[in-house]
DOTI-313909 format. One record per residue (C-alpha): x, z, y; residue number from 1. Coordinates in Angstrom, 3 decimals. Layout:
# residues N
<c1: X	c3: Z	c2: Y	vexvo: NUM>
...
END
This chain:
# residues 118
<c1: 0.000	c3: 0.000	c2: 0.000	vexvo: 1>
<c1: 1.559	c3: -0.963	c2: 3.314	vexvo: 2>
<c1: 1.522	c3: 1.493	c2: 6.155	vexvo: 3>
<c1: 0.561	c3: -0.034	c2: 9.532	vexvo: 4>
<c1: 2.486	c3: 2.618	c2: 11.447	vexvo: 5>
<c1: 6.233	c3: 2.069	c2: 11.624	vexvo: 6>
<c1: 8.784	c3: 4.826	c2: 11.500	vexvo: 7>
<c1: 11.531	c3: 5.018	c2: 14.095	vexvo: 8>
<c1: 14.361	c3: 2.663	c2: 13.261	vexvo: 9>
<c1: 12.256	c3: -0.399	c2: 12.490	vexvo: 10>
<c1: 10.138	c3: 0.948	c2: 9.656	vexvo: 11>
<c1: 12.720	c3: 0.526	c2: 6.857	vexvo: 12>
<c1: 11.942	c3: 2.958	c2: 4.048	vexvo: 13>
<c1: 14.737	c3: 4.432	c2: 1.977	vexvo: 14>
<c1: 12.491	c3: 4.784	c2: -1.099	vexvo: 15>
<c1: 9.909	c3: 2.494	c2: -2.648	vexvo: 16>
<c1: 6.426	c3: 4.075	c2: -2.678	vexvo: 17>
<c1: 4.218	c3: 3.896	c2: -5.735	vexvo: 18>
<c1: 0.461	c3: 4.021	c2: -5.245	vexvo: 19>
<c1: -0.975	c3: 6.671	c2: -7.511	vexvo: 20>
<c1: -3.488	c3: 9.450	c2: -7.873	vexvo: 21>
<c1: -1.113	c3: 12.243	c2: -8.903	vexvo: 22>
<c1: -2.584	c3: 15.771	c2: -8.742	vexvo: 23>
<c1: -0.719	c3: 17.896	c2: -6.208	vexvo: 24>
<c1: -0.908	c3: 21.441	c2: -4.882	vexvo: 25>
<c1: 0.361	c3: 22.274	c2: -1.384	vexvo: 26>
<c1: 0.839	c3: 25.728	c2: 0.121	vexvo: 27>
<c1: 1.893	c3: 26.865	c2: 3.554	vexvo: 28>
<c1: 0.622	c3: 27.742	c2: 7.005	vexvo: 29>
<c1: -1.334	c3: 25.115	c2: 8.932	vexvo: 30>
<c1: -1.198	c3: 24.279	c2: 12.646	vexvo: 31>
<c1: -3.767	c3: 26.989	c2: 13.391	vexvo: 32>
<c1: -1.574	c3: 29.682	c2: 11.799	vexvo: 33>
<c1: -3.813	c3: 30.000	c2: 8.727	vexvo: 34>
<c1: -2.148	c3: 30.380	c2: 5.314	vexvo: 35>
<c1: -3.577	c3: 27.910	c2: 2.803	vexvo: 36>
<c1: -3.371	c3: 26.632	c2: -0.739	vexvo: 37>
<c1: -4.933	c3: 23.219	c2: -1.380	vexvo: 38>
<c1: -5.377	c3: 21.118	c2: -4.518	vexvo: 39>
<c1: -5.611	c3: 17.379	c2: -3.855	vexvo: 40>
<c1: -4.127	c3: 14.064	c2: -5.027	vexvo: 41>
<c1: -1.114	c3: 12.210	c2: -3.743	vexvo: 42>
<c1: -1.974	c3: 8.656	c2: -2.712	vexvo: 43>
<c1: 1.630	c3: 7.414	c2: -2.668	vexvo: 44>
<c1: 4.636	c3: 8.921	c2: -4.415	vexvo: 45>
<c1: 8.377	c3: 8.289	c2: -4.263	vexvo: 46>
<c1: 11.215	c3: 10.281	c2: -5.752	vexvo: 47>
<c1: 11.826	c3: 12.029	c2: -2.421	vexvo: 48>
<c1: 8.312	c3: 12.588	c2: -1.123	vexvo: 49>
<c1: 4.635	c3: 11.708	c2: -1.141	vexvo: 50>
<c1: 1.635	c3: 11.118	c2: 1.067	vexvo: 51>
<c1: -1.821	c3: 12.598	c2: 0.766	vexvo: 52>
<c1: -5.082	c3: 13.016	c2: 2.641	vexvo: 53>
<c1: -6.114	c3: 16.454	c2: 3.898	vexvo: 54>
<c1: -8.534	c3: 17.984	c2: 6.381	vexvo: 55>
<c1: -5.820	c3: 20.463	c2: 7.402	vexvo: 56>
<c1: -3.974	c3: 20.158	c2: 10.685	vexvo: 57>
<c1: -0.334	c3: 20.010	c2: 9.544	vexvo: 58>
<c1: 1.946	c3: 19.245	c2: 12.517	vexvo: 59>
<c1: 5.240	c3: 17.413	c2: 12.117	vexvo: 60>
<c1: 8.011	c3: 19.529	c2: 10.551	vexvo: 61>
<c1: 5.535	c3: 22.013	c2: 9.053	vexvo: 62>
<c1: 7.238	c3: 23.714	c2: 6.083	vexvo: 63>
<c1: 5.179	c3: 23.658	c2: 2.886	vexvo: 64>
<c1: 5.610	c3: 24.111	c2: -0.862	vexvo: 65>
<c1: 4.616	c3: 21.240	c2: -3.150	vexvo: 66>
<c1: 3.730	c3: 21.554	c2: -6.846	vexvo: 67>
<c1: 3.071	c3: 18.544	c2: -9.089	vexvo: 68>
<c1: 1.717	c3: 19.838	c2: -12.411	vexvo: 69>
<c1: 3.477	c3: 18.374	c2: -15.440	vexvo: 70>
<c1: 5.915	c3: 16.260	c2: -13.381	vexvo: 71>
<c1: 9.007	c3: 18.467	c2: -13.743	vexvo: 72>
<c1: 11.821	c3: 18.344	c2: -16.284	vexvo: 73>
<c1: 10.953	c3: 18.204	c2: -19.983	vexvo: 74>
<c1: 11.648	c3: 21.360	c2: -21.928	vexvo: 75>
<c1: 12.502	c3: 21.082	c2: -25.629	vexvo: 76>
<c1: 9.482	c3: 22.021	c2: -27.707	vexvo: 77>
<c1: 7.316	c3: 22.613	c2: -24.610	vexvo: 78>
<c1: 6.941	c3: 19.239	c2: -22.913	vexvo: 79>
<c1: 7.131	c3: 18.660	c2: -19.160	vexvo: 80>
<c1: 7.218	c3: 21.539	c2: -16.711	vexvo: 81>
<c1: 5.755	c3: 21.562	c2: -13.191	vexvo: 82>
<c1: 7.736	c3: 20.022	c2: -10.322	vexvo: 83>
<c1: 8.249	c3: 22.506	c2: -7.458	vexvo: 84>
<c1: 9.831	c3: 21.749	c2: -4.082	vexvo: 85>
<c1: 10.025	c3: 23.047	c2: -0.563	vexvo: 86>
<c1: 9.029	c3: 20.205	c2: 1.720	vexvo: 87>
<c1: 8.478	c3: 19.185	c2: 5.323	vexvo: 88>
<c1: 5.744	c3: 17.156	c2: 7.000	vexvo: 89>
<c1: 7.381	c3: 13.979	c2: 8.343	vexvo: 90>
<c1: 4.367	c3: 11.853	c2: 9.293	vexvo: 91>
<c1: 0.777	c3: 12.533	c2: 10.337	vexvo: 92>
<c1: -1.830	c3: 9.838	c2: 10.935	vexvo: 93>
<c1: -5.394	c3: 10.797	c2: 11.878	vexvo: 94>
<c1: -7.949	c3: 8.865	c2: 9.784	vexvo: 95>
<c1: -11.510	c3: 9.762	c2: 10.761	vexvo: 96>
<c1: -12.054	c3: 13.428	c2: 9.729	vexvo: 97>
<c1: -8.880	c3: 13.441	c2: 7.599	vexvo: 98>
<c1: -5.135	c3: 13.410	c2: 8.172	vexvo: 99>
<c1: -2.838	c3: 11.153	c2: 6.160	vexvo: 100>
<c1: 0.274	c3: 13.297	c2: 5.795	vexvo: 101>
<c1: 3.737	c3: 12.126	c2: 4.743	vexvo: 102>
<c1: 5.734	c3: 14.861	c2: 3.029	vexvo: 103>
<c1: 9.472	c3: 14.830	c2: 2.241	vexvo: 104>
<c1: 10.904	c3: 17.053	c2: -0.474	vexvo: 105>
<c1: 13.807	c3: 19.287	c2: 0.563	vexvo: 106>
<c1: 16.658	c3: 19.562	c2: -1.931	vexvo: 107>
<c1: 14.714	c3: 18.056	c2: -4.840	vexvo: 108>
<c1: 14.122	c3: 14.647	c2: -6.374	vexvo: 109>
<c1: 11.103	c3: 13.769	c2: -8.469	vexvo: 110>
<c1: 12.851	c3: 12.517	c2: -11.611	vexvo: 111>
<c1: 9.755	c3: 10.703	c2: -12.869	vexvo: 112>
<c1: 10.504	c3: 8.073	c2: -10.231	vexvo: 113>
<c1: 14.318	c3: 8.034	c2: -10.506	vexvo: 114>
<c1: 14.406	c3: 4.461	c2: -11.829	vexvo: 115>
<c1: 13.651	c3: 3.123	c2: -8.346	vexvo: 116>
<c1: 16.289	c3: 1.181	c2: -6.507	vexvo: 117>
<c1: 16.724	c3: 1.903	c2: -2.805	vexvo: 118>
END
């Protein structure tokens, strides 16, 4: 899915995005100072971040925690674990009553998507 809003620097993305409906949990404090925990779906995923739709006001650089159930490393005899990462809001686009939020993982890479080429 192409994004009509360009990033600074001409809109070149360092990671290919994959359209998907991956379940995701986000936790943090929104722009109104209210702590939250929300279960939703990512609409695009890359190995270094994702985008999703939310009704929450999450300003740029908001620190959040992201959990993707079953998308972490495989454990012998147990199957995949959950992927956990601290993250930061890097893009916000208002779409009607929702916000399309771009989130970048901090210090983590989603290995499920590691086969991408930059």
